[in-house]
C-alpha positions in Angstrom: 146.1 36.4 105.0 146.4 36.2 101.1 143.4 38.4 100.3 145.3 41.2 102.9 148.4 40.8 100.9 146.3 41.2 97.4 144.6 44.1 98.9 147.6 46.0 99.6 149.6 45.2 97.0 150.5 47.8 94.5 148.8 48.4 91.4 152.6 48.8 89.6 156.2 47.4 90.6 159.5 49.0 91.2 159.9 52.6 92.6 156.0 54.0 91.4 155.0 50.7 93.9 156.6 52.0 96.8 155.4 55.7 96.1 151.8 54.2 95.9 151.9 52.9 99.4 154.0 55.1 101.1 151.2 57.6 100.2 148.4 55.2 100.8 149.8 54.6 104.6 150.0 58.6 105.1 146.1 59.0 104.1 145.6 56.3 106.6 147.1 58.1 109.5 145.8 61.4 108.5 142.1 59.7 108.5 143.1 58.1 111.5 144.1 61.0 113.5 141.0 62.9 111.9 138.7 60.2 113.3 140.6 60.2 116.4 140.1 64.1 117.0 136.5 63.8 116.1 135.6 61.8 118.7 137.6 63.6 121.2 135.2 66.4 120.5 133.0 67.8 123.1 129.1 68.0 122.3 128.9 71.4 122.8 131.7 71.7 119.4 129.6 69.6 117.6 126.8 71.7 117.8 128.5 74.6 116.8 129.6 72.7 113.9 126.7 71.3 113.2 124.9 75.5 113.2 127.6 76.8 111.2 127.3 74.3 108.5 123.6 75.0 108.4 123.8 78.6 108.6 126.6 78.4 106.0 124.5 76.6 103.7 121.3 79.2 104.3 123.9 82.0 103.5 124.8 80.3 100.1 121.3 80.5 99.1 120.7 83.9 100.6 123.7 85.3 98.7 122.6 83.4 95.1 119.0 84.4 95.5 119.7 87.9 96.3 121.9 88.2 93.3 120.4 86.5 90.8 118.8 88.6 87.9 120.2 91.3 89.5 119.8 93.9 86.7 117.7 96.6 85.3 117.8 100.4 85.4 116.6 102.8 88.1 112.7 104.3 88.2 110.4 105.8 90.6 112.0 106.4 94.0 115.2 104.5 93.1 116.0 107.0 90.2 115.5 109.7 92.9 117.8 107.7 95.7 120.4 107.2 92.7 120.3 111.0 91.5 120.2 112.1 95.5 123.3 110.4 95.8 125.0 111.6 92.7 124.1 114.8 93.6 125.4 114.8 97.0 128.9 113.2 96.1 129.4 116.0 93.7 128.9 118.6 96.1 131.1 117.1 99.2 128.7 118.1 101.8 127.7 114.8 103.3 125.8 115.8 106.3 123.2 118.0 103.8 121.8 115.4 100.7 120.9 116.9 97.7 118.3 116.5 95.0 117.9 118.4 92.0 120.2 121.2 93.5 117.6 121.6 96.4 118.5 120.3 99.9 116.1 117.3 101.0 114.6 116.3 104.0 112.6 113.8 103.5 114.2 110.8 105.3 117.8 110.7 107.6 120.8 110.3 105.6 123.0 106.8 106.8 121.4 104.9 103.9 122.5 107.3 101.2 126.2 107.2 103.1 126.7 103.7 102.6 125.2 104.0 99.2 128.2 106.9 98.5 130.3 104.1 100.2 129.4 101.8 97.9 129.9 104.3 94.9 133.4 105.3 95.9 134.2 102.0 96.0 132.6 100.3 92.7 131.8 103.4 90.5 128.4 104.9 89.9 126.0 102.4 88.8 123.2 100.5 89.6 125.1 97.4 90.8 127.1 99.3 93.1 123.9 100.8 95.1 121.6 97.3 94.7 124.6 95.7 96.5 124.0 97.5 99.5 120.6 96.6 100.2 120.9 93.3 98.9 124.0 92.9 102.0 121.3 94.1 104.3 118.4 90.8 102.7 121.2 88.7 103.5 122.0 89.9 107.2 117.9 89.7 107.5 118.2 85.8 106.7 120.9 85.4 108.8 119.2 87.1 112.3 116.5 85.4 111.6 118.0 82.3 111.9 119.7 83.0 114.7 116.2 84.5 116.5 115.0 81.2 115.6 117.5 79.1 116.8 117.4 81.2 120.0 113.7 79.8 120.6 113.6 76.7 119.1 117.3 75.6 120.0 116.9 73.4 116.5 119.2 74.2 113.6 116.3 73.0 111.0 113.8 74.9 111.8 116.2 77.7 112.2 117.3 77.4 108.4 113.7 76.7 107.7 112.6 80.0 109.1 115.3 82.2 107.1 114.2 79.9 103.9 110.6 81.1 104.5 112.1 84.9 104.5 114.8 84.4 101.6 112.0 82.7 99.6 109.1 85.7 99.6 109.1 87.2 96.4 107.8 90.5 97.9 111.2 90.6 100.4 113.5 89.3 97.5 112.1 92.0 94.8 112.9 94.6 97.9 116.3 93.4 98.0 117.3 94.2 94.8 115.7 97.9 95.0 117.0 101.1 96.3 115.2 101.7 98.9 115.5 102.2 102.4 112.6 99.3 103.1 115.0 95.9 103.8 117.5 98.1 105.7 115.0 99.6 108.1 113.7 95.7 108.0 117.1 94.4 108.9 118.2 96.7 111.5 115.0 96.1 113.6 115.0 92.6 113.1 119.0 92.8 114.8 117.6 95.4 117.4 114.7 93.3 118.2 116.9 89.9 118.6 119.1 91.3 121.1 116.5 93.1 123.0 114.9 89.5 123.3 118.3 88.2 123.9 118.5 90.1 127.1 115.3 88.8 128.4 115.4 85.2 127.7 119.1 84.7 128.8 119.2 87.3 131.4 122.6 89.0 130.3 121.9 92.4 130.1 124.5 93.6 127.8 122.9 92.7 125.0 121.0 96.1 125.6 123.4 98.0 124.9 123.6 96.3 121.0 119.4 96.6 121.2 120.3 100.5 121.6 123.0 100.5 119.1 120.8 99.3 116.3 117.6 101.2 117.1 119.8 104.0 116.7 120.9 103.0 113.6 117.2 102.4 112.5 116.5 106.0 113.3 119.0 106.8 111.2 117.7 104.7 108.5 114.2 105.9 107.8 113.5 108.4 111.0 111.0 107.6 113.6 109.7 104.2 112.1 112.7 102.9 113.7 111.4 103.3 116.9 108.8 100.6 116.7 111.5 98.2 118.1 111.4 100.2 121.5 107.9 100.4 121.3 107.8 96.7 120.8 110.0 95.5 123.7 108.2 97.9 125.8 104.9 96.7 125.2 106.4 93.0 125.5 108.3 93.7 129.2 105.2 95.2 130.7 103.1 92.3 130.0 105.8 90.1 131.4 106.4 92.5 134.5 109.8 93.1 133.6 110.0 96.1 132.5 112.6 97.2 135.3 115.5 95.7 132.6 114.9 98.9 130.8 115.9 100.9 133.4 119.3 98.6 134.0 122.9 100.2 133.9 123.1 98.5 130.7 120.1 99.6 129.0 121.5 103.2 130.0 124.7 103.0 128.5 123.2 101.7 125.3 120.6 104.5 125.7 124.1 107.2 125.8 125.4 105.5 122.5 121.5 105.8 121.4 122.1 109.3 121.6 125.2 109.4 119.9 124.4 107.7 117.1 121.2 110.1 116.5 121.3 113.3 117.9 124.7 114.5 115.8 122.9 114.7 112.7 119.3 115.5 113.6 120.9 118.8 115.5 123.2 120.0 112.2 120.1 120.1 110.3 117.8 121.7 113.0 120.5 124.6 113.6 120.8 124.9 110.2 117.8 124.7 108.4 115.7 125.3 111.6 111.8 125.4 110.6 112.2 124.3 107.4 114.0 121.2 108.1 111.1 120.3 111.1 108.5 121.0 108.8 109.7 119.0 106.1 111.2 116.3 108.2 108.7 115.7 110.8 105.5 117.4 109.3 105.3 116.4 105.8 107.2 113.1 105.4 106.0 111.5 109.0 102.6 113.5 110.2 100.7 114.0 107.1 101.9 110.8 105.7 99.4 109.5 108.8 96.6 111.8 108.2 96.6 112.4 104.3 97.5 110.4 101.4 99.9 112.8 100.0 100.7 110.0 97.1 97.4 109.1 96.2 98.2 105.3 96.3 95.6 103.0 95.1 95.9 100.9 98.3 94.4 103.9 100.1 91.1 102.8 98.9 91.0 99.1 99.2 89.1 97.7 102.4 92.0 95.9 104.8 94.3 97.0 102.4 97.6 95.0 104.2 95.6 91.9 104.3 94.9 92.3 101.1 99.0 93.3 100.4 100.3 90.1 102.4 97.9 87.9 100.2 98.8 89.4 96.9 102.7 90.3 97.8 103.3 87.5 100.2 101.4 84.7 98.9 101.5 80.8 100.2 103.5 81.7 102.8 100.9 84.1 104.5 98.1 81.5 103.8 100.3 78.9 105.7 100.6 81.5 108.6 96.7 82.2 109.0 96.2 78.1 108.6 98.5 77.9 111.4 96.8 80.7 113.8 93.1 79.3 113.0 95.0 75.6 113.4 96.0 76.6 116.6 92.8 78.5 118.3 90.7 75.7 117.3 93.4 72.8 119.2 94.6 75.1 121.9 93.4 72.8 124.6 95.5 69.7 123.0 98.8 71.9 122.2 98.6 74.1 126.0 101.7 72.6 127.1 103.7 72.8 124.9 102.5 76.5 123.6 103.4 77.6 127.4 107.5 76.3 126.5 107.1 78.9 123.9 104.9 81.3 125.8 107.4 84.1 125.7 108.5 84.0 122.5 105.1 84.0 121.1 104.0 86.8 122.9 107.0 89.0 121.6 106.3 88.1 117.8 102.6 88.6 118.1 103.1 91.8 119.8 105.8 92.5 116.9 103.8 91.2 113.9 100.3 93.2 115.0 101.7 96.2 116.7 103.3 97.3 113.3 100.4 95.9 111.0 98.0 98.0 113.1 99.8 101.2 113.2 100.3 100.9 109.3 96.5 100.3 109.2 95.5 103.4 110.6 97.8 105.6 108.5 96.1 107.4 105.5 98.7 106.4 103.2 99.2 102.9 102.3 102.3 101.6 100.4 102.8 98.2 100.5 106.6 98.1 101.5 105.6 99.9 104.9 105.0 96.0 106.3 107.8 94.3 105.0 109.4 94.6 108.6 106.6 92.3 109.9 107.7 89.5 107.5 110.5 88.3 109.3 108.1 88.0 112.5 105.8 85.6 110.2 108.7 83.5 109.3 110.0 82.9 112.9 106.4 82.4 113.7 105.9 80.0 111.2 109.1 77.8 112.4 107.7 78.3 116.3 104.4 76.5 115.0 105.9 73.8 113.5 108.2 73.0 116.2 104.7 72.5 118.5 102.9 70.4 116.0 105.9 68.4 115.4 106.0 67.6 119.2 102.4 66.8 119.6 100.6 65.7 116.1 103.4 65.3 113.4 100.7 64.1 110.5 99.0 67.2 111.0 101.9 68.7 109.0 100.2 67.3 105.7 97.8 70.1 105.8 99.9 73.0 105.8 102.6 71.4 103.8 99.9 70.6 101.1 98.9 74.4 101.2 102.3 74.9 99.6 101.1 73.5 96.4 99.0 76.4 95.7 102.2 77.4 94.2 101.6 74.9 91.3 98.4 76.0 90.3 98.3 78.0 87.1 96.8 81.1 88.1 98.3 81.6 91.4 100.6 84.6 90.5 102.1 87.1 93.5 102.4 90.5 92.6 105.9 91.9 94.0 105.3 95.5 93.5 103.1 98.4 92.1 104.5 97.6 88.5 102.6 93.8 88.6 105.8 91.6 88.2 105.0 87.7 88.9 107.4 85.2 90.4 108.5 82.7 88.0 106.1 79.7 88.3 107.2 76.0 88.7 104.6 75.3 86.2 105.7 77.5 83.4 108.8 75.5 83.2 106.6 72.2 82.9 104.6 74.0 80.0 107.9 74.5 78.0 109.4 71.0 79.1 106.5 69.0 78.5 104.1 71.4 76.0 101.3 71.1 78.6 97.9 73.1 77.9 96.9 74.6 81.4 94.0 72.3 81.7 96.4 69.4 81.7 98.4 71.0 84.3 95.3 70.6 86.9 95.4 66.6 86.4 99.2 67.0 87.4 98.6 69.3 90.6 96.1 66.2 91.9 98.2 63.6 90.5 101.2 65.4 92.9 98.7 66.2 95.7 97.6 62.4 95.9 101.3 61.1 95.8 102.2 63.5 98.5 99.3 62.5 100.8 100.1 58.9 100.9 103.8 59.5 101.2 103.3 61.4 104.3 100.5 59.0 105.8 102.9 56.1 105.4 105.9 58.0 107.0 107.0 57.8 110.9 107.0 60.9 113.3 110.4 61.0 113.3 110.7 61.6 109.6 108.5 64.8 109.5 111.1 66.9 108.9 110.2 65.9 104.9 107.4 68.1 105.2 109.1 71.0 105.8 111.8 70.0 103.2 108.9 69.7 100.6 107.4 73.2 101.3 111.2 74.9 101.1 111.3 72.6 97.7 108.0 74.2 96.2 108.1 77.4 97.2 112.1 77.8 96.1 111.0 80.0 93.5 113.1 83.2 92.6 111.2 86.4 90.8 112.7 87.8 87.8 113.8 91.5 87.8 112.0 93.4 85.1 113.8 95.8 82.5 111.7 98.4 83.4 112.7 101.9 83.0 114.9 100.5 79.6 113.8 103.0 77.0 114.6 106.1 79.1 117.9 104.7 80.2 118.9 103.9 76.6 117.5 107.5 75.2 119.6 109.3 78.4 123.0 107.2 77.4 122.0 108.2 73.8 122.3 111.9 74.6 125.0 111.6 77.3 127.1 109.8 74.2 126.5 112.6 71.7 126.8 115.7 73.6 130.0 115.4 75.8 129.9 119.3 77.4 127.9 120.4 79.7 124.9 119.1 81.3 121.7 118.7 79.6 117.9 119.9 80.0 115.5 117.0 78.7 112.1 118.1 78.3 109.0 115.5 77.5 105.4 115.8 76.7 105.6 112.0 76.7 103.8 110.9 80.3 105.0 107.6 79.7 108.3 108.2 80.7 109.8 108.6 84.0 111.9 111.8 83.8 113.9 110.6 87.5 115.1 107.8 85.2 116.3 109.9 82.3 117.8 112.4 84.3 120.1 109.8 86.7 121.4 108.6 83.4 122.3 112.2 82.1 125.4 114.0 83.0 125.3 115.8 86.4 123.8 119.0 86.7 121.4 117.9 84.1 117.8 118.6 84.9 114.8 116.5 83.6 111.1 117.4 83.7 107.1 116.5 82.4 105.6 119.7 81.1 101.7 120.6 79.6 102.8 123.5 77.3 106.2 122.4 75.8 106.7 126.3 74.5 106.8 127.9 77.8 109.1 125.7 78.8 111.7 125.8 76.1 110.9 129.7 76.6 112.2 130.2 80.0 114.9 127.5 80.4 115.6 125.6 77.5 117.6 128.1 75.6 120.0 128.6 78.3 123.6 129.0 76.3 125.7 126.9 79.1 123.6 123.6 79.2 122.2 121.6 75.9 118.4 121.4 75.4 117.3 117.7 74.5 113.2 118.4 73.7 111.0 115.0 73.4 107.7 115.8 71.9 104.7 113.4 70.1 104.8 114.6 66.0 100.6 114.5 66.5 98.0 112.6 68.3 97.6 110.1 65.8 101.2 108.8 66.1 102.3 107.2 69.2 105.5 106.9 68.5 107.9 109.5 69.9 109.7 112.3 68.5 113.5 113.0 70.3 114.7 116.2 69.0 118.2 118.3 70.1 119.1 121.7 69.7 122.0 122.8 67.8 123.6 119.1 67.2 123.7 117.2 64.0 123.6 113.3 64.6 123.8 110.8 62.5 121.1 109.3 62.0 118.9 112.1 62.4 116.7 113.8 59.9 115.0 117.7 60.2 111.5 118.0 61.9 108.5 118.7 59.8 104.8 120.0 60.7 106.2 121.4 64.4 105.2 125.2 65.4 107.5 128.0 65.4 109.0 127.9 68.9 109.9 123.8 68.2 111.5 124.6 65.4 114.6 125.7 67.5 114.9 122.1 68.0 116.5 121.4 64.5 117.3 117.4 64.5 115.4 114.4 65.3 116.5 110.7 67.3 114.3 108.3 66.2 
């Protein structure tokens, strides 16, 4: 009794003591009501709350990964798309895309409409356009979670598959690029999710959403978006359920698909006729399949996309291949559990290999073409782990140990054609502990031994430890290199000095990316490379309405470029010497 009185005795006397006791009673009452309501929750509500917590954690991580190091300038196709958005907004006919004052037929307009909307909201800058692709990347992670949950009914494995996608450097790099491939991957993933859900749950209303997102895929990157339809047809045919596509709900969805796809295509065909058909269908689809129109280095590499998966996706593709081999040799033992996921495995394998094989036989090969297969790989890995956990959990030692390859000093993952690498854990260890590369191998062996001992001692119910360890090891955030910064700064210098009218820029420096320069110049400007500078200057640079800015190398012995500008005295410039007579029309240089 005395203990109870002592426990409830207020820390101070008087009015503050009374207030303290009342606050304590109020808190106890609120806590009691909360506990009572928690106990009354039904099992379904409890599982929904748990699912939302897992999904919320995944979204937080995906957002963090997508926006960290989001910086740099536009280069290559990014600069082309940025310039396209700028010019199309300027001419205000949004059905017709414009690039360098010409109609652009290469891709459908949906992605560029979204970029224009973002630019209208946040202004014309890199971030306002990058954020569109980032959002598609985050949505891809969310639907990877939902797809896995639909198949496995397991929150942790759903979180795990989303984390695999979110931590693949190749995928993360592309979520930070103004390119159509991540949006296409996202919309194909959503379309396939609803297509498989219609089969799995026998709720045919999902087919309406399948057709809607199929149409949006088609408006992102022309006929590549139709792969979702081919995948679903092959799957339903293999399961003898092809009649599902001829249901009333499917017909409604198909009508919605036509309303999404046809207006823009009809408008372009009516207004541009054969020019649109020849370029949209001929050059950018048929020629890419039959000819190497870009002269990509991957066109000449045998088994190029397998090579790309190893170098760009890295450790997770190695784990995926190891799991495939494991299942081939352990099929008899795992057969009963595999049959529980038979439909999902068939669907995902058709998804993975149909896209891989289709682009394998295409003559033009680029790494980002196969981005749509990566969500399928992430979901397959989660299902494979589910099967292992149910049958032989200690076999996870093999696959969790494979992720330790990320700790090797020389396992760098190229995540684009420009050769960036992900930030390795060992780079931090070198700086923190002042280690040598040879000493890191001893560290790796020690980690491997401790890892295996812990796993052997753990009971099967703790097998999630393996997966958590894999996520921690592969949680590497690739950096966004500052490519094209020299061109960006040069263009901004020109724009700040020349306030009136557009600028024509010409360069004989092949290290410059003229598309990057063009994006940062005033609207109406031009930027070109040339072999014979005098011809370009005579024919175009001396326009009375435009300012002319010419980039030359003073002579072959100097690697430093001389930037020359016509009729404008810059404070930090000096007269040019030793230039040909025609080039002397550019009177000042910017060093």
